[in-house]
N, C-alpha and C positions, 0 to 999 in steps of 0.2 A: 505494500501499497505506498503506497508515492505520498499522498498528501498528510500531511500532519496538522494537528491543532495547532491556533495561535497560543496557545499555551508555552506552544513546549517550543513553537519555531521562531520566538521574539521571548524564550529562558534568560537572564541577566548571565553573564558570562565575568564580568568584574564586578567587586566589593558595589565601586558604586554608581553602577544600575538595580542596582537592589532599593526600592521607594519605600520608602517612612520609617528604615529601620535604621537610620543614621546612628541612634546612638547605641548597636550592634557594628554595626559594620567599620566607626571610627577606631575601634578597641581592636578589633581584629587587624587592620588594617597598619596602627601602632605595633602588636606581636611581631606581625612578620618585619617588618622594618626596623625592632628592633631586639629578635630571634628569642622572643619568651615565650614562645609555644608551648601552652597547657596540652597535659597526657590526658585529657578529656572534660569535652564539653557536652552541655547540656543545651539544646536549643529546644523552647516551649513555642507554645503561642496557636491562636486559632486555628484553624484549616488556611491553606490559602496564601499567608502573609507570607512564605517564602524563606522557611528554616531549611529544605530537603537545600535549595536552590543555593544555600550561603553555606550551605553544608559543601556541596561540589566545588566552589567557591575557592573558599578555606582548606579540599584539598589537593587541589592546584596552587596554589598558593604557595604552602608549605612544602612545595615538592618544586618551584619553579628555578632553573638555574640560573632567570636573571630578574627578578618581584623589580618593579618598578615602584615605586614611591607607595609600596605594601600592596598592591597590583599584581595576579601576574600578566606576563608578558606577552602571553597567548600568542608564541611565534615556537620558542622550545619546543623539544619533543615531550615534556608532560604536558606543557596546556593544553600542546595539538592532539594528545590524545585521548579518546573519547574514553570519560568514564567508566560506561556499561560493562564496555571492554579491557579495563585494564585490567592485570595483573597485578598491581600494588593496594589500588581501592579498588574494597569490594561494598559493595551498598546489598545491607540484608534485611529483610522486611521483616519482623517481630512478631507481626501480624500473624503472616504465615510460614513465621522457625521460633515459633514460641517456645519447644521441647526442649530441654536440660543437654539430650545430646548432639543436636542443633548447634547450641551454643558451645559443648564442651570442642566440637569439631572444631568450629573457629575458629576457637580460644588456642590453639594444638599447629593451627596455622601461624599465628602471631607470633611464636615462639622463634620464626627462620625469619631475615634478614629479606627486605624487598630485595626482587630482581635486578630491576629497568630503574624508579626510582630512588628515592632520597626517602623518603619514609613511609608505609603502611599506614595506612587513613581507613581505619573500616567508620563506615557509615549506618548507624542501626535505624533505624526507622520506624516509627507507631512501637517506639521504645514499653510504653505502658503494658504492651500486650505479652510479656515478657510472664512464662510462671517463675512463680516461687522459686525452685530450686538453680530455673536459670538466671537467676536475677544473683543468687547466690554463689555461682556459677562465674559470673562475673566481675562479683564483686572482691575475688582474689585474686585476677588479673587487678584491675583497676586501683589493689591497694599495693602492688608492685611491677610496673606497669616497662614492658623493656623500651629499651628507650628507643627505641625505630616504631616505636607503633604511639596514634593517637587515633581513639577515640572519641567522637562524634556522636552524641545521641537526639534524636527528633523526635517530640512525643506532641498531643495534643493538651494531653491531661499527664502535666508532673504530680501533682498530690497520689497517683498512683504507684508512684514509683518510691522503692524502700529509702527513708531516711539518711540509710546509711551507702546508697548507690550517688542523690543527691549531694551530699556534704564532700563527694571527691571528684564532682563535676563545676565547672566555672559555666557557670548556670548567666546562659540568655533567655529576656521573656521576650517573646516577638507579639509590635503592639496590632492589633486591627490597623486597616489604611484607614484615611482619612475618605468623605467624597470629592473631595478635590484632588488624591494622589490617583487616586485613581482614576478617577475623571480624566485629568490630565495624562498618563500613561495608554491608557486605551486609547485617545485620540492618537498618539502615537503614531502608536502599536497598529491602527487604521491606518493613518494616512503609511505609514509603512507597506502594507500590505493593499497600497490600492484605492482606499476606501473614504468616505467621506460621509459625516453624521452631522447631525443637525444637534444644538445645544440641549436643546430638551430631554430631546432621545438618551443625550448624552449621560445626562442626569438618569435620569430613569434605571439608565443602566447600574449604572453609581452606586446607588441605593439597596436596587435589587442584591447586590454582591455581596452584601451588610457586613466589606471591612473586608471580602479575598482578593489579592488580584488575579489567582485566575476565577473562581468563577465570578469573577467581573468578565475578561477575558473567553470564557467560554461564552456566555450569554455571547456577547459581542459575537463573538464566531455562527452564533443562529441565525444570531440577527440578520448577517453578514449574507449564508445561504436562503434567508427567508426573501430579498430584494434578488435573489439571482447574479453570479455570473455579469462579468465588466466582458467585456472582450474586447479586443486591443487594446487602448491606448485611453479606451471610455471609463472612467472613474464610479462607484458604487454610490449610491446617498440612503446612509439609513437613515429615517425618518425618524418623530415620536411612535406616527403608530405602527410603524412596524415594529419597532420596539414594545411596545404594550399587546400586539399581536401575539406576538412569539413567551410575553411572561401571562396573557389571560388579566394585565390588570386593565381597571376603566384612568379614564382620565381626569385629571386637576378639572377640571368642568366642573364632573357626573358628582366626582366625592363632593365639592362644594354644595351643587345642587341636593344632595343625600340630606346630608350634613344639616343644613336649613333645616328639611322638609322633619327630619327627626327634630330640630330641635325647636320646631316652633308647634310640636306634637300631631303632624300632618300625616296622620298613621292612612289618608289612601294615596299622598303622595310616596310615600316608603310604599304599599305594596304595592304599585305601580313599577317605581324603583328593582325594587325588585325582579319583580317580576322581567325586566327589560339584562338586570344583571345574568337571570337565566337562561332567557331566551340567547343570547347574545353569546352564548357558548362558557359564558365566564366561569373562574370554579370558583365556589364558593369561603371554598380556604382561605384563595391568596384574596378573594377580594374582601374578607373582613379582616383580615392584617391589613391590605390598605386604607382602610376605615376605621382601624384602629390607632396607624399610623396619622392618619389626618386627627380624629381630635385629639391624639396625645400634642399633635404642632396646633392645636384651637388651646387645649392648658394650658403650654408655654408660654403661650399669646399672653392669655390671661393673668396670667402670672409676675411674668417677665414683661412682658409690653414687650417693644421692635426686637428678636431676636434671629436676623436671618443668620447668625454664624454659628448656630446651638443644632439649625434646622437647615443646615445647607441648603438653600432656599435663596429667591430674586426676591431685590424689594418689591418687587411690583405683589410675587405671592405673597412674600411677609402681609404689608400691605392688607392685603384680605385678607389671612388667620386676622388678622387684629381684630376688623372691621366683623366678622363673625361673631370675633370667640365677644361680641359688644351683647351682644340681643341672650348672651345666654348665661348664668351667674356659673362662677367656680362649680360647686357641691349637682347641678347637674351631669356639666364635661369627665367630674370624680367620679360620677355615678354612670356614665354615658361607657366609658372609657372599662370602669373597673367589670361591665355585663362584656362588652366585645372582648375581654383578654380572656375571659371565664370560660365564653363562645367557644375560642379555638381548637380550644384542647379538644372538647365534646365535638366538633364537628367528625370528628375522624372515626368516633365509636354509633354512631346516628346512621341509620338507613334512607332517612326524611334530610338530610342538613337544609334546604331550605326551610319546612314546618318551625323546626330547633332555631333559624335567624328569624322568621319574623315573631316569632314568639315573643323572642328575647327584645325586639326591636318593640312592641309593643306596650311590653312590660316601661319598657322605659323612657318613650313617648308620652303616657300616664304615671304620672309620678305621684297623682291626687290620689289614683288606687288602690297605690300602695302605704302597706304600714309599715314598715321596716324606716330603721331612724336618714339614713342615707337618703328615703324619699320626703320624710319629715324635714332636714334641712334646706333641701333644692322646693319645696315649695315653703320655705319659708322664706329664702330667696326669691324669690319668683314675689311674692305678694310686697317684701319689700321693696324690687325695682318698680311695681307700680307705683306704691307711692308716693314714690321717689320722682317720678315717671307725674305725676297729679291725677291719678285716677281718680283717686277720691278726693273729694272739694269740699275742706269748711265753710255753712253757712249756716244760718238760723230754722230753723226742723218745719217743717209746712205743717198744719193743719189734714185732719187726716180727711177725709172727706166720705158723703156722703153712703156710699155704694162699699166703702173698705167696712162704715163701721156696719152696716146691714148685714154685711158677709162676712164678718168678722161675728157678731150674734149665732147668722148659723154654724158657722165654723165650733164655737165654743158647746151649741149646743148637739149637735151630731157628734164631739168628742167627746162628749157625757155622758149619749145613749151606747157608742159605740165601747165605751166600760165599762158600762153598764148591762149590755153584752157577754162582754169579757167574761166576766159574775166576779170583776178582781171585788176582794172581799178588806182587802185593809183599810184598815184607820183613818193611815192619810189619805189615799184617795178617796173616802166618804168625806170628807174635812173639805176637802181640796172641789170637789162635785159639790157643796153647799153652800159656798161660800159664794157671794157675789158676782156678777160679769165683770169683766176684766175689760180694762180699755184697751183699747187697738191700736197694737202699732202703726207707723205714720207709712204713706200710700205711698208706695212702693214705684215709681213712673220711671222709663227711660232714664229721666232726667231728676232723678232724685238725688240728691246731696247732703252728705253725711253730715251730720252737726261735730260743730269742734267736742270736744274732751273736759268737762271740769277738770280740775281741781278733785271736787266731788265725789265722781266717777271713779276718775284713776284711782283714789284710797280704794273703793265700794271693792271696784273688780280687779285689785290689785288682793286683796282683800281675803275675797273667791279663789281668784285662782293659786296664792297661798298657801288655803288649805285643801284644795286640789290636787297639787301637786305633793303634795304628802303622804296625800293615799294612793292616788293612782298617775304615777308621772307621762303614761303614753293618755290617759286620757284629760290630760292638763296641756299636754306638746297641741293636743287637738283642736282642744279650749282657746288652748294663745292663739292660734291660726286663724283667727276672726277677723275680719277685715277692717272694724270698729268696735266702738263700742260710745253711749256715750248714756248721761242721766236725763231723764226728763219724766216731768208729773210725781216725782217720786217711784220713774221705773227704772229699771237699769237696762238699756239695750245694745243688746252686743249682737251682731251683723254680716253674715259667714257673705261670703262672694257666690253666688248663685252655681259658681260653674265647679264649688266643691263637692262635692253630691257627695263623694265618701268621706266626708266631716259627717254631714246629718245622717248616710245609713248607720256610720258605727255611733254615735251619740241616741239613737234612737230603739236601742236595741236594749229591752229592760233590765237585766244587767247596769247598765249604765245610766238609765236613769234610777234604781233605787242607788247608784255613790251619789248624785247630783244630789239626792234630797239628805243623805246620811251629812254631806259637806257642807248642804244649808242650813242644817238644823245646826251641826255643831259650829258653827256660824255663828247665829244664831245664840247661844251659852257663852259667848268668850265678855268676855267683863274688859274688854277694850272701853276704856271714856267715850271711842270717835265709833263703837260701835253699838252701844250700851240702851240706848232708845229706840234703837232700827230692829226692826223684826224683817227678817230673813229666810219669809218661807216658799215652798215648791209644790204644785201640785201641778199635774201634768191634764190636759185634755186632749185621750185618747183618737189622734185622727191617724187616719191612712198615711197611702205613701205622697211620700210628698210633692205636690204637683207646682213644677219651677215655671211658674205665670204670673208677670206681673198687673193681672188685673186684680185682683185681690190679695192681698196683705196676709188678711188672716189665715189662707191658707196653707199662708206657711209658716204656722206661728209652731215652734216642734215646742216646747216648755213654756209655761208661763206661772206662775207668779200671782202676790196680793201683799200690797202694798211696798217691801222693796221686792222686785219684780226682777228677772232673770227671765229675757225674754231670747228665742234662741230664733231666729229664720229669715230666709234669704230673702238676696236681693239679685 
């Protein structure tokens, strides 16, 4: 086979050609220059960062007859000899030669002097795969090595090696390559191969490589084949769409649109976008990974502001991240990113990954239906953002209309009858039914303006919430999410946003009603001077399921009491 992959054709042959590992190559050059060559080296790092290539360069350099500034000259017999064909440079794959017998055979040959070169070099790749017995056999040789032998161990898992091996080697940790280093070297290689690439396409390849040069060149090789071979002097051009097609990824515009639909809880748009991903033949796992990276970028933009250097993106893209991050709170972004990160490993174990993706995003789009702490924080951030934007305007309370009053009396009557039909025999409910008609809450219309909270109302609300948080923190958080509260005609009104249906459903259970009743009773018995003369009793009108209509406020009353009353209703 005459064709060689790009990463094989353009493998570095000098220390200066190794990309992004100057902290290692500079030390090795100085050792070659001064003759301070160690008997054992350990090269560790993630895949594709240049460990094996550096080991081969070092093997040539220690045997070069005329090194130039610590670099192999590239002209002598030692430099021109192929490492794979050399008798004195032995490269062994520990993954397939991990047994102790194989290691002993190798070490027996190490006792003999090199035949053609100055130094015999053993390159043991994937050294962490050696068995315990093989490591012990190698350890004895590393303790008392022959003068003509240099060992180079390469591994991606140095923690798997025994400490006795690590302590006898000079260790060099290879770093993951930055996106800019990957992009620059890939452009150089493609140019040498007679191809050109768009800037955006190059950045897509560099990000997908995840810090590995070999992965980067392999993806570029795929894209080169995807575009078709060039004939004659004509140059090939790799576009961003070509790269996205090879990787199975979606473009940035689609990810921004998808994130917008998630952050605005537009479930219909989310489902349509998922259908577009699936119908386009994209891998769901790749898409979830891209979406996770996008929300990570949004979170960093929210926390750090402009951070194009961290995200490895252009300034225009950074501005788009900043603009989109403004429309969501930090808790919302964190919750979405956590959900996507938990989703990724689970996709491999389900037969219907699309359904799992849809269900996860539906939960993310509706934090008001969740009761976990992160969802509650998300809802509180949303409320604060609405209040800051002026969604609720302070004004004088409006007089209730006749229709609201009549509707309220009907609601009270129906509620009392429902309680009687339900057969409630508690003394508290009987007392509540016997008490006089309650005042009607303010009319809730499209132009309803919440009155300003007075110090007296704040005092009463804080007292109620303090007592409630001591007994049930989760219930206290639910009630605390009320949009506003104010005092009117000796009645404390607690107002919820109409969209927070989960708050209503949670508070409308018999258990929660009982907790609120007990909390109010305990508040009545307190001896503080500010509460001594105040009655804080609660009764409940047995209303049916809540009606989210603005026509009759009384229909939306959940709880009501007498004198110092707490009215829970939606607007």
